[in-house]
C-alpha positions in Angstrom: 0.0 0.0 0.0 1.5 3.3 -1.0 1.7 6.2 1.5 -1.6 7.8 2.4 -2.1 11.5 1.4 -1.6 14.0 4.2 -4.9 15.5 3.4 -8.0 14.4 1.5 -10.4 16.8 -0.2 -8.6 19.5 1.7 -10.4 18.7 5.0 -9.7 15.1 6.0 -6.5 14.2 7.7 -5.8 10.4 8.0 -4.3 9.4 11.3 -3.9 5.8 12.5 -4.8 2.6 10.6 -8.0 0.9 11.8 -7.9 -2.1 9.5 -7.1 -3.3 6.1 -8.5 -5.7 3.5 -7.6 -7.1 0.1 -8.0 -3.8 -1.7 -8.2 -0.9 0.8 -6.9 0.4 4.1 -9.2 2.0 6.6 -7.9 5.0 8.6 -9.2 7.0 11.5 -9.3 10.6 10.2 -10.2 14.1 11.4 -12.4 16.5 9.6 -10.8 20.0 9.9 -14.0 21.8 9.2 -15.9 20.5 12.3 -13.4 18.4 14.2 -15.4 15.3 13.6 -13.6 12.0 13.7 -14.5 9.8 10.7 -13.3 6.7 8.8 -11.5 7.0 5.5 -11.0 4.0 3.1 -8.1 4.4 0.7 -7.4 2.3 -2.4 -4.3 2.9 -4.7 -5.1 3.9 -8.2 -4.3 1.0 -10.5 -5.3 -0.2 -14.0 -8.0 -2.4 -12.4 -11.5 -1.1 -11.9 -11.5 0.5 -8.5 -13.3 -1.5 -5.8 -14.0 1.6 -3.8 -15.9 3.2 -6.7 -18.0 0.0 -6.8 -18.5 0.1 -3.1 -19.5 3.8 -3.2 -22.1 2.9 -6.0 -23.6 0.2 -3.9 -23.8 2.3 -0.7 -25.6 5.0 -2.7 -28.2 2.5 -3.7 -28.6 1.4 -0.1 -28.4 4.9 1.3 -30.7 5.5 4.3 -31.1 1.9 5.4 -30.7 1.0 9.0 -27.2 -0.4 9.7 -25.8 0.8 6.4 -22.7 3.1 6.7 -23.3 6.7 5.7 -21.2 8.2 2.9 -19.6 11.5 3.7 -17.5 11.9 0.5 -16.0 9.9 -2.4 -13.3 10.9 -4.9 -9.7 10.7 -6.0 -6.9 12.3 -4.0 -3.5 12.0 -5.7 -2.7 8.3 -6.2 -5.7 7.1 -4.2 -9.4 6.7 -4.3 -10.9 7.7 -1.0 -14.2 6.9 0.6 -15.1 8.9 3.7 -17.7 7.3 6.1 -19.0 7.7 9.6 -16.7 6.2 12.2 -18.5 3.2 13.7 -17.7 1.2 16.9 -16.0 -2.1 17.4 -16.4 -5.0 15.0 -18.2 -8.1 16.2 -14.9 -9.9 15.8 -13.2 -7.6 18.3 -16.1 -7.8 20.7 -16.1 -11.6 20.5 -12.5 -11.7 21.4 -13.1 -9.3 24.3 -15.8 -11.8 25.6 -13.4 -14.8 25.4 -15.0 -16.0 22.3 -18.4 -16.7 23.7 -21.6 -14.7 23.5 -24.8 -15.2 25.6 -27.7 -16.8 23.8 -29.9 -13.7 24.0 -27.0 -11.6 22.6 -26.7 -14.0 19.6 -30.5 -13.9 19.0 -30.4 -10.1 18.9 -27.4 -10.0 16.6 -28.9 -12.6 14.4 -32.2 -10.7 14.1 -30.4 -7.5 13.2 -28.0 -9.1 10.7 -30.8 -10.9 9.0 -32.6 -7.6 8.6 -29.5 -6.1 7.1 -29.2 -8.9 4.6 -32.9 -8.8 3.8 -32.5 -5.0 3.1 -29.5 -5.6 0.8 -31.2 -8.4 -1.0 -34.4 -6.4 -1.5 -32.3 -3.9 -3.5 -31.1 -6.7 -5.8 -27.6 -7.4 -4.3 -25.8 -10.3 -2.6 -23.2 -9.2 0.0 -20.8 -12.0 -0.7 -18.5 -11.6 2.3 -20.6 -12.0 5.5 -18.1 -12.5 8.4 -17.4 -11.1 11.9 -14.9 -8.5 10.7 -17.6 -7.0 8.3 -20.1 -6.3 11.0 -19.8 -3.3 13.4 -21.9 -2.2 16.3 -22.8 1.3 17.5 -22.8 0.7 21.3 -24.8 3.8 22.1 -27.6 3.0 19.6 -27.0 -0.8 19.9 -27.3 -0.9 16.1 -25.4 -3.5 14.1 -23.9 -2.3 10.8 -22.8 -4.5 7.8 -19.8 -3.1 6.0 -17.3 -3.7 3.3 -19.4 -4.0 0.1 -16.5 -4.1 -2.2 -17.4 -7.5 -3.7 -21.1 -7.1 -3.4 -22.8 -7.9 -6.7 -26.2 -7.9 -8.3 -28.3 -11.1 -8.4 -31.2 -9.3 -10.0 -30.9 -7.9 -13.6 -32.8 -4.7 -13.4 -32.8 -4.3 -17.2 -34.5 -7.6 -17.8 -36.3 -7.7 -14.4 -35.1 -11.3 -13.9 -32.7 -13.2 -11.7 -29.2 -13.6 -13.1 -28.4 -17.0 -14.7 -26.6 -19.7 -12.8 -22.9 -20.2 -13.5 -20.1 -22.5 -12.5 -16.4 -21.9 -12.5 -16.4 -18.8 -10.3 -13.6 -18.0 -7.9 -14.0 -18.2 -4.1 -14.9 -14.8 -2.9 -14.7 -13.4 0.6 -13.3 -15.2 3.7 -13.2 -19.1 3.5 -14.0 -19.6 7.2 -17.6 -18.3 6.8 -18.1 -18.9 3.0 -20.9 -21.1 1.8 -20.1 -24.5 0.4 -21.3 -23.4 -3.0 -18.8 -20.5 -2.8 -16.0 -23.0 -2.2 -17.2 -25.0 -5.2 -17.1 -22.0 -7.5 -20.8 -21.6 -8.0 -22.5 -18.3 -8.7 -23.5 -16.7 -5.4 -27.2 -16.1 -4.5 -29.0 -14.9 -1.4 -28.9 -18.4 0.1 -25.1 -18.1 0.3 -25.3 -14.9 2.5 -27.7 -16.7 4.8 -25.5 -19.8 5.1 -22.6 -17.5 6.0 -24.8 -15.9 8.6 -25.7 -19.3 10.1 -22.0 -20.2 10.5 -21.4 -16.9 12.3 -24.3 -17.4 14.7 -23.2 -21.0 15.5 -19.6 -19.7 16.0 -20.9 -17.1 18.4 -22.6 -19.8 20.5 -19.9 -22.5 20.3 -16.8 -20.3 20.4 -15.3 -22.5 17.7 -15.9 -24.3 14.4 -14.4 -27.6 13.4 -12.5 -26.0 10.5 -11.1 -23.2 12.5 -8.3 -23.0 15.1 -6.1 -20.3 16.6 -4.0 -20.3 13.4 -7.0 -20.5 11.0 -5.6 -17.8 8.7 -3.1 -20.3 7.4 -5.5 -23.1 6.7 -6.1 -24.0 3.1 -9.4 -23.4 1.4 -9.5 -27.1 0.5 -9.0 -28.1 4.2 -11.9 -25.8 5.3 -14.2 -27.1 2.5 -13.4 -30.7 3.4 -14.3 -30.1 7.1 -17.5 -28.2 6.2 -18.7 -31.0 3.9 -17.7 -33.8 6.4 -19.1 -32.2 9.5 -22.7 -33.3 10.1 -25.0 -30.3 11.0 -26.1 -32.2 14.1 -22.5 -32.5 15.3 -21.8 -28.8 14.3 -24.7 -27.6 16.4 -24.4 -30.0 19.3 -25.0 -28.3 22.6 -26.8 -25.2 21.2 -30.5 -24.7 20.6 -31.8 -26.6 17.5 -33.2 -23.4 16.0 -29.7 -22.6 14.7 -29.3 -26.0 13.1 -32.6 -25.3 11.4 -31.4 -22.0 10.0 -28.4 -23.7 8.5 -30.5 -26.6 7.1 -32.9 -24.1 5.6 -30.2 -21.9 4.1 -28.5 -24.9 2.5 -31.8 -26.2 1.1 -32.6 -23.0 -0.8 -32.1 -23.1 -4.6 -30.0 -20.5 -6.3 -32.8 -18.2 -7.4 -35.3 -19.1 -4.7 -36.7 -16.2 -2.5 -35.7 -16.8 1.1 -38.4 -16.7 3.8 -36.8 -14.2 6.1 -39.7 -14.3 8.5 -39.3 -18.1 8.9 -35.7 -17.6 9.9 -36.5 -14.7 12.2 -39.2 -16.7 14.0 -36.8 -19.6 14.3 -34.4 -17.6 16.5 -37.0 -16.1 18.8 -36.5 -18.7 21.4 
């Protein structure tokens, strides 16, 4: 990553790094005009289509939705594309570690309800998130609102010009994070809404169990094939042993959905209201 500009749009000054991903680095930044502290995502300008421009476009389509980050500014500054957003709280990944990798059942139910609503909202606008994981969920502690972030690889499943679902394809690359990716994602199948829901189910089970059979303390170094093999070989009953059966039902339901089938979000929602 090349050095960040000292100022962006003449008013934002990047400070410390908050996180980084495959295409952008997120900085804490100060707005000189009002002293607000915000978040700035920076992506180097290359010959490739900029992911930040794509993310900005998606966020504009989703603007105003509960739990959707608010855009403050987007543009190019020197050798970078920059996306300024409201600064949110901790990620659920950080909070999970702070809680010794175990959330209370009622906490998981609340998180599941909010995250399902976020995905339903994104899906209602014709998009699949494609990278549902702990690091891509943030929480505003004061408002107790869960946000879903990082829409750089979000893509349309609905063709607005033909008003129809996109066709099914094979031979796709694994997108997102292998630990919470759907089995279809591992197999190179075109992603649909069902894949976002399967990823959500893995997250909720992880929150309750504190572990998954294909993860360990050094899971970043595990191969995609290792993770896929364990996902396929682990029976759902074994994966969900010791936790309420509702969460196994969510995973079973998500995996049973066909590529273009409309999910029954209310069914999933009712399943987690224990």
